[in-house]
N, C-alpha and C positions, 0 to 999 in steps of 0.2 A: 388795215386800210380802207381809204377813202372810194368810194364807188367809181365815180369820175378817174381815180388813177388805175383803180383795176382793170375797167375796161380800156384804156387807152395803152397800158403797160401788156395786156392782156393779146392788143392786134384786133379787137372788135372793131374798134373806128380808128378813125387818119388821125385827128387831133383828141386834145382833152377837151377843147373847146364845144366839138359833137358831144363826146361823152354829158358834157354837164349839160349840152342841149337835153339829149333822150332823157336824163334824168328829170330835166324842168319841164318835162311834156305829163309826167305825171301817169304815163304807160309803163313804168317800170314798175316790176315786183319783187322782192324779196322775201323768199318763201312764204308766196301767197298775200303779203300786207304793200298797199301801194308807198310807192316814193314818191316822191316829188322834190327829194332836193341830193346834189352831186355830194357831198360831204358825210352822208350815209354809211355807214362802217360793213364791212365785207370781209365775211369771217372763210375760212373752210369750211366746207357741208352746207353750206348754203345754196339755195336754188336760185337762179336770176330767170326772170323771163320779162322780155320786151321786145317791141317792134324792132326790126331792122330790113334797110335795103327789101320793103316787100315783103317780108314774112316776120313769122314770131319766132326770136329765138330762145330754148330753154338751156339753161347750163348748171351744173350741178359746180362750186369750186369748188378745185381740188387741193392748190397752193394759191400761196402770195407771192407773184410774182417781185424780185428785189429791183428788175430794171425791164426797160421795154428791150429787150435782148430780139434775137433771130424767131422768126416762126415756130420753128418745128418747139422753142423751149417755151414761148408763148403758149402753146396746143396745150402743153402739157401740162399746165395751169387749171384746166378745166374738160370737163364732160360734157359732150353736146349730145341734152336731151332732145331738141327741138322735134317734133313731129315731121314727118319725110315734107316735100314740097310735092305741090299738086300741080306738078307740069313734066 
């Protein structure tokens, strides 16, 4: 599944355009490798790391969503490994 589509389907961003911007900024990593393209392939088991809303998000992909469904369904597609926020 495309990276931008995953971020949008998993409800990590509000729009697919914002997901594409995050990828294009070059700060997103998949399994430690920098990615600068929205069409990068995402698979279950991979770890994504990227800045979002003033903090670093680290997520392990558990499943690929088939649609942009409700939040509980979306949250089941990843495990949040992010460090605790300092606030």
